[in-house]
C-alpha positions as a Python dict, from the first residue, in 0.01 Angstrom:
ca = {
    (1, 'M'): (0, 0, 0),
    (2, 'K'): (-80, -340, 196),
    (3, 'K'): (-54, -148, 486),
    (4, 'Y'): (-300, 125, 424),
    (5, 'F'): (-527, -155, 294),
    (6, 'S'): (-513, -334, 625),
    (7, 'L'): (-553, 11, 784),
    (8, 'V'): (-886, 97, 585),
    (9, 'T'): (-1020, -270, 584),
    (10, 'F'): (-1082, -258, 210),
    (11, 'S'): (-1256, -593, 206),
    (12, 'H'): (-1569, -410, 389),
    (13, 'T'): (-1611, -212, 65),
    (14, 'I'): (-1858, -554, 10),
    (15, 'F'): (-2129, -347, 246),
    (16, 'A'): (-2165, -12, 62),
    (17, 'M'): (-2028, -54, -334),
    (18, 'P'): (-2294, -288, -422),
    (19, 'F'): (-2575, -66, -309),
    (20, 'A'): (-2383, 216, -499),
    (21, 'F'): (-2414, 31, -804),
    (22, 'I'): (-2768, -14, -761),
    (23, 'G'): (-2825, 360, -703),
    (24, 'F'): (-2641, 418, -999),
    (25, 'F'): (-2790, 199, -1256),
    (26, 'L'): (-3154, 242, -1091),
    (27, 'A'): (-3096, 606, -1240),
    (28, 'V'): (-2968, 477, -1568),
    (29, 'T'): (-3269, 264, -1611),
    (30, 'T'): (-3554, 456, -1482),
    (31, 'T'): (-3464, 803, -1610),
    (32, 'E'): (-3414, 950, -1955),
    (33, 'Y'): (-3043, 990, -1827),
    (34, 'T'): (-2797, 740, -2002),
    (35, 'F'): (-2496, 525, -1925),
    (36, 'E'): (-2156, 736, -1932),
    (37, 'W'): (-1836, 538, -1830),
    (38, 'H'): (-1679, 831, -1710),
    (39, 'K'): (-1975, 881, -1415),
    (40, 'L'): (-1918, 522, -1344),
    (41, 'V'): (-1548, 564, -1291),
    (42, 'L'): (-1601, 897, -1116),
    (43, 'M'): (-1883, 728, -904),
    (44, 'L'): (-1656, 425, -789),
    (45, 'L'): (-1337, 687, -708),
    (46, 'C'): (-1618, 892, -471),
    (47, 'M'): (-1677, 539, -290),
    (48, 'V'): (-1326, 463, -266),
    (49, 'F'): (-1172, 829, -150),
    (50, 'A'): (-1490, 847, 91),
    (51, 'R'): (-1452, 521, 289),
    (52, 'N'): (-1044, 561, 259),
    (53, 'S'): (-1098, 893, 485),
    (54, 'A'): (-1385, 765, 713),
    (55, 'M'): (-1209, 438, 790),
    (56, 'A'): (-846, 590, 861),
    (57, 'F'): (-1007, 878, 1033),
    (58, 'N'): (-1183, 627, 1262),
    (59, 'R'): (-849, 424, 1334),
    (60, 'Y'): (-699, 767, 1417),
    (61, 'L'): (-940, 875, 1639),
    (62, 'D'): (-982, 561, 1831),
    (63, 'R'): (-620, 490, 1814),
    (64, 'D'): (-604, 511, 2226),
    (65, 'I'): (-965, 318, 2301),
    (66, 'D'): (-810, 40, 2030),
    (67, 'A'): (-503, -15, 2221),
    (68, 'Q'): (-657, -95, 2555),
    (69, 'N'): (-914, -328, 2411),
    (70, 'P'): (-739, -702, 2346),
    (71, 'R'): (-942, -748, 2041),
    (72, 'T'): (-819, -434, 1854),
    (73, 'K'): (-516, -358, 2017),
    (74, 'V'): (-355, -525, 1684),
    (75, 'R'): (-500, -289, 1457),
    (76, 'D'): (-209, -110, 1237),
    (77, 'I'): (-199, 208, 1460),
    (78, 'P'): (-158, 69, 1799),
    (79, 'A'): (40, -222, 1669),
    (80, 'G'): (278, 47, 1549),
    (81, 'R'): (243, -40, 1183),
    (82, 'I'): (118, 309, 1053),
    (83, 'S'): (177, 617, 1251),
    (84, 'P'): (-126, 838, 1378),
    (85, 'A'): (31, 1139, 1185),
    (86, 'A'): (-2, 884, 861),
    (87, 'A'): (-327, 803, 911),
    (88, 'L'): (-436, 1162, 939),
    (89, 'T'): (-259, 1257, 603),
    (90, 'F'): (-395, 988, 445),
    (91, 'T'): (-749, 1073, 585),
    (92, 'L'): (-700, 1442, 462),
    (93, 'V'): (-574, 1335, 84),
    (94, 'N'): (-875, 1114, 48),
    (95, 'C'): (-1101, 1405, 174),
    (96, 'A'): (-927, 1613, -94),
    (97, 'L'): (-958, 1363, -371),
    (98, 'F'): (-1307, 1292, -293),
    (99, 'M'): (-1404, 1662, -327),
    (100, 'L'): (-1205, 1688, -636),
    (101, 'A'): (-1386, 1406, -806),
    (102, 'T'): (-1718, 1538, -691),
    (103, 'W'): (-1644, 1838, -913),
    (104, 'F'): (-1600, 1677, -1236),
    (105, 'I'): (-1978, 1503, -1162),
    (106, 'N'): (-2186, 1800, -1125),
    (107, 'R'): (-2260, 2101, -893),
    (108, 'L'): (-2507, 1942, -694),
    (109, 'C'): (-2265, 1659, -561),
    (110, 'F'): (-1983, 1911, -540),
    (111, 'Y'): (-2173, 2129, -284),
    (112, 'L'): (-2287, 1855, -87),
    (113, 'S'): (-1972, 1693, -45),
    (114, 'P'): (-1874, 1833, 252),
    (115, 'V'): (-2192, 1729, 404),
    (116, 'A'): (-2095, 1381, 312),
    (117, 'L'): (-1785, 1392, 484),
    (118, 'L'): (-1906, 1531, 794),
    (119, 'V'): (-2135, 1237, 816),
    (120, 'V'): (-1883, 967, 730),
    (121, 'L'): (-1584, 1114, 949),
    (122, 'G'): (-1810, 1254, 1209),
    (123, 'Y'): (-1965, 872, 1270),
    (124, 'S'): (-1587, 802, 1469),
    (125, 'A'): (-1663, 1039, 1739),
    (126, 'T'): (-2036, 947, 1823),
    (127, 'K'): (-1931, 642, 2026),
    (128, 'R'): (-1804, 870, 2287),
    (129, 'F'): (-2151, 1040, 2365),
    (130, 'T'): (-2444, 826, 2219),
    (131, 'A'): (-2550, 502, 2203),
    (132, 'L'): (-2695, 586, 1846),
    (133, 'C'): (-2345, 555, 1674),
    (134, 'H'): (-2456, 243, 1509),
    (135, 'L'): (-2754, 419, 1304),
    (136, 'V'): (-2493, 712, 1245),
    (137, 'L'): (-2277, 443, 1067),
    (138, 'G'): (-2572, 304, 891),
    (139, 'L'): (-2662, 666, 773),
    (140, 'G'): (-2307, 731, 631),
    (141, 'L'): (-2313, 425, 414),
    (142, 'S'): (-2689, 493, 311),
    (143, 'L'): (-2546, 761, 112),
    (144, 'A'): (-2393, 536, -156),
    (145, 'P'): (-2714, 453, -322),
    (146, 'I'): (-2825, 841, -309),
    (147, 'G'): (-2505, 960, -393),
    (148, 'A'): (-2480, 738, -690),
    (149, 'Y'): (-2810, 811, -846),
    (150, 'L'): (-2701, 1186, -796),
    (151, 'V'): (-2407, 1131, -998),
    (152, 'V'): (-2612, 1014, -1285),
    (153, 'T'): (-2906, 1278, -1247),
    (154, 'G'): (-2832, 1535, -1034),
    (155, 'H'): (-3155, 1535, -865),
    (156, 'F'): (-3345, 1365, -580),
    (157, 'A'): (-3564, 1103, -611),
    (158, 'L'): (-3791, 892, -406),
    (159, 'L'): (-3679, 534, -553),
    (160, 'P'): (-3303, 562, -435),
    (161, 'I'): (-3426, 671, -92),
    (162, 'F'): (-3606, 342, -48),
    (163, 'F'): (-3254, 164, -72),
    (164, 'S'): (-3080, 417, 150),
    (165, 'L'): (-3343, 361, 428),
    (166, 'A'): (-3265, -35, 362),
    (167, 'V'): (-2903, 21, 402),
    (168, 'I'): (-2961, 266, 715),
    (169, 'C'): (-3162, -38, 912),
    (170, 'W'): (-2903, -315, 784),
    (171, 'V'): (-2613, -164, 873),
    (172, 'S'): (-2725, -27, 1233),
    (173, 'G'): (-2846, -401, 1240),
    (174, 'F'): (-2548, -573, 1209),
    (175, 'D'): (-2319, -309, 1344),
    (176, 'I'): (-2538, -387, 1678),
    (177, 'I'): (-2425, -749, 1674),
    (178, 'Y'): (-2091, -659, 1568),
    (179, 'A'): (-2070, -463, 1916),
    (180, 'L'): (-2150, -725, 2101),
    (181, 'Q'): (-1793, -829, 2118),
    (182, 'D'): (-1721, -507, 2310),
    (183, 'E'): (-2039, -466, 2543),
    (184, 'D'): (-1810, -523, 2867),
    (185, 'F'): (-1536, -297, 2729),
    (186, 'D'): (-1749, -10, 2634),
    (187, 'R'): (-1950, -39, 2952),
    (188, 'N'): (-1606, -17, 3157),
    (189, 'Q'): (-1448, 245, 2956),
    (190, 'N'): (-1800, 451, 2969),
    (191, 'L'): (-1784, 425, 2592),
    (192, 'H'): (-2183, 436, 2425),
    (193, 'S'): (-2307, 125, 2223),
    (194, 'I'): (-2659, -40, 2204),
    (195, 'P'): (-2513, -368, 2384),
    (196, 'S'): (-2345, -138, 2660),
    (197, 'K'): (-2680, 41, 2721),
    (198, 'L'): (-2947, -203, 2670),
    (199, 'G'): (-2750, -574, 2727),
    (200, 'T'): (-2722, -838, 2487),
    (201, 'V'): (-3070, -986, 2476),
    (202, 'R'): (-3239, -639, 2397),
    (203, 'A'): (-2990, -534, 2161),
    (204, 'L'): (-3027, -845, 1962),
    (205, 'N'): (-3417, -776, 1953),
    (206, 'L'): (-3329, -429, 1830),
    (207, 'S'): (-3088, -557, 1547),
    (208, 'T'): (-3395, -798, 1456),
    (209, 'F'): (-3638, -479, 1428),
    (210, 'L'): (-3406, -329, 1245),
    (211, 'H'): (-3360, -611, 985),
    (212, 'V'): (-3685, -644, 976),
    (213, 'L'): (-3762, -277, 866),
    (214, 'S'): (-3465, -325, 626),
    (215, 'A'): (-3645, -603, 423),
    (216, 'I'): (-3932, -394, 404),
    (217, 'F'): (-3765, -113, 220),
    (218, 'V'): (-3605, -317, -30),
    (219, 'I'): (-3952, -488, -115),
    (220, 'L'): (-4116, -108, -127),
    (221, 'P'): (-3938, -14, -479),
    (222, 'A'): (-4141, -288, -648),
    (223, 'F'): (-4438, -75, -574),
    (224, 'F'): (-4307, 234, -752),
    (225, 'T'): (-4126, 82, -1046),
    (226, 'T'): (-4135, -225, -1267),
    (227, 'V'): (-3944, -519, -1138),
    (228, 'G'): (-3885, -856, -1270),
    (229, 'I'): (-3842, -1207, -1108),
    (230, 'P'): (-3458, -1161, -1052),
    (231, 'Y'): (-3566, -857, -801),
    (232, 'Y'): (-3778, -1078, -599),
    (233, 'I'): (-3504, -1370, -611),
    (234, 'G'): (-3257, -1066, -479),
    (235, 'I'): (-3524, -987, -198),
    (236, 'L'): (-3520, -1348, -95),
    (237, 'V'): (-3145, -1408, -72),
    (238, 'Y'): (-3117, -1084, 102),
    (239, 'C'): (-3409, -1163, 364),
    (240, 'T'): (-3255, -1512, 389),
    (241, 'M'): (-2924, -1393, 462),
    (242, 'L'): (-3067, -1165, 741),
    (243, 'V'): (-3249, -1467, 904),
    (244, 'Y'): (-2948, -1675, 882),
    (245, 'Q'): (-2724, -1396, 1041),
    (246, 'H'): (-2976, -1401, 1348),
    (247, 'R'): (-2986, -1763, 1386),
    (248, 'L'): (-2594, -1786, 1409),
    (249, 'V'): (-2589, -1539, 1690),
    (250, 'K'): (-2698, -1585, 2010),
    (251, 'P'): (-2730, -1423, 2360),
    (252, 'D'): (-2498, -1728, 2521),
    (253, 'D'): (-2309, -1777, 2218),
    (254, 'L'): (-2130, -1486, 2047),
    (255, 'S'): (-1834, -1738, 1878),
    (256, 'R'): (-1993, -1699, 1530),
    (257, 'V'): (-2034, -1286, 1538),
    (258, 'N'): (-1736, -1248, 1272),
    (259, 'F'): (-1873, -1479, 1034),
    (260, 'A'): (-2230, -1361, 1082),
    (261, 'F'): (-2086, -999, 1027),
    (262, 'M'): (-1847, -1057, 690),
    (263, 'T'): (-1995, -1344, 532),
    (264, 'T'): (-2378, -1341, 563),
    (265, 'N'): (-2397, -962, 527),
    (266, 'G'): (-2131, -984, 243),
    (267, 'I'): (-2333, -1230, 59),
    (268, 'A'): (-2636, -1058, 130),
    (269, 'S'): (-2505, -679, -35),
    (270, 'V'): (-2338, -840, -342),
    (271, 'V'): (-2603, -1124, -445),
    (272, 'F'): (-2885, -849, -391),
    (273, 'A'): (-2715, -613, -603),
    (274, 'A'): (-2612, -897, -848),
    (275, 'F'): (-3000, -966, -898),
    (276, 'F'): (-3100, -633, -903),
    (277, 'L'): (-2870, -558, -1211),
    (278, 'L'): (-2992, -874, -1369),
    (279, 'D'): (-3327, -759, -1337),
    (280, 'R'): (-3220, -424, -1489),
    (281, 'L'): (-3132, -613, -1805),
    (282, 'W'): (-3417, -875, -1780),
    (283, 'I'): (-3681, -564, -1798),
    (284, 'R'): (-3546, -362, -2088),
}
């Protein structure tokens, strides 16, 4: 179990999971639908199964690339701790469990489950042909708030889309920063990424622009539904973490990329979601 947790980098669930809670409780508190424990459990299972399959497939598909990259050759498959066949089997099992869980939610979620899997699994191949791979990763994680909203309601709405757009821009922006570590490697291996395409300075500028958009999208819901003081505090913390992240990483100093990637973004998502949930209680 410890090996598989390492394979899927389970700690990274702090990025998408908080926004899934946002989507779920947004539906509960802004529609006629009420809270149901079994739906919350099924939503959490879907998040875990989808992420497990996406990360395991990424490690499986990139195993040869990871083995050549000094930064990633210690990952589980190139290091020999998990076999490629085991990683692929783990992927398929989690895909099946994800679709099974959606069957017990509602028909719309079940019918859309192959589309969701196509997005989250398809990301792993995009670095081979497009520098927009970061946006595809953002798209995959952005399904969390919309999907969680659908778990409760079974239909689409505008509000969760704002949060999904915030996630796309946020994740794409910090993934560009993370990819700065592999700029030279990607270029030498003919792999596509924003840093290898634009260079460090312009990549950071694009990341900044995406994070400005993300900040705008977390502000917009305040104009379409009632929010209280906790929500605005959450926005302040979220935006502060985005700004701090960009102060940590400089074109001539990438030594704190991992801290910017993991710590600041983890704080941004978890604290923002916590204040969102507090706000839902505040206005009830």
